[in-house]
C-alpha positions in Angstrom: 19.4 0.6 3.1 18.3 1.1 -0.6 21.2 -1.3 -1.4 20.8 -4.1 -4.3 20.9 -7.7 -2.8 22.1 -10.9 -3.9 20.5 -13.9 -2.8 20.3 -17.8 -3.0 17.0 -19.4 -3.8 15.8 -21.3 -1.4 17.6 -20.2 1.5 15.6 -18.1 4.0 12.6 -16.3 3.2 14.3 -14.6 -0.4 11.7 -16.3 -2.4 8.7 -14.6 -0.9 9.7 -11.2 -1.6 13.2 -10.7 -4.1 11.6 -10.6 -7.2 14.8 -11.2 -9.8 15.8 -7.8 -11.8 13.6 -5.7 -9.7 13.8 -5.7 -6.3 16.7 -7.7 -6.2 19.0 -10.6 -8.1 18.7 -13.9 -7.4 21.0 -16.9 -7.5 19.9 -20.6 -8.2 21.9 -23.7 -6.4 24.2 -25.6 -8.4 25.0 -22.5 -10.4 25.0 -19.7 -7.8 29.2 -19.0 -8.0 29.1 -18.2 -11.8 25.8 -16.4 -10.9 26.9 -14.6 -8.1 29.8 -13.1 -10.6 27.7 -12.2 -13.2 25.1 -9.9 -11.0 28.5 -8.7 -9.2 29.7 -7.2 -12.5 26.1 -5.9 -13.7 25.8 -3.6 -10.4 29.3 -2.4 -11.1 28.3 -1.5 -14.2 25.2 -0.8 -14.2 24.8 1.6 -11.6 21.8 3.3 -11.8 19.4 -0.1 -12.4 21.0 -1.4 -8.8 20.1 1.3 -7.3 16.6 1.3 -8.3 16.7 -2.1 -7.3 17.7 -1.7 -3.7 14.3 1.1 -3.9 12.0 -1.2 -5.1 13.5 -3.6 -2.0 12.8 -1.1 0.5 9.2 -0.4 -0.8 9.0 -3.7 -0.7 10.2 -4.9 2.5 8.3 -2.0 4.2 5.1 -3.2 2.6 5.5 -6.5 3.1 7.1 -6.6 7.0 5.9 -3.0 8.4 3.1 -3.1 11.0 -0.1 -2.7 9.3 -3.9 -4.3 9.4 -3.0 -7.0 7.2 0.5 -7.7 9.1 -1.0 -7.4 12.4 -4.2 -9.6 11.7 -1.3 -12.8 10.3 0.5 -12.2 13.6 -2.4 -12.6 15.9 -3.8 -15.3 14.0 -0.6 -16.9 14.7 -1.2 -16.2 18.8 
């Protein structure tokens, strides 16, 4: 969707493809509330940087999760 995201480190598989400040924003326990507020303010005040992070995230997700030879080989190896 080309939107910036704020995710929590150690939840799901976000650590595998979210690069803090490049294609999203990562908060870390036990200070996630403070960090979340910091990133919300950053996104609000830096809309172009946030837009770029959203675009980078889209490209990252498509390159990792789109059906390509490397992805299909990994999938087939697990069957």
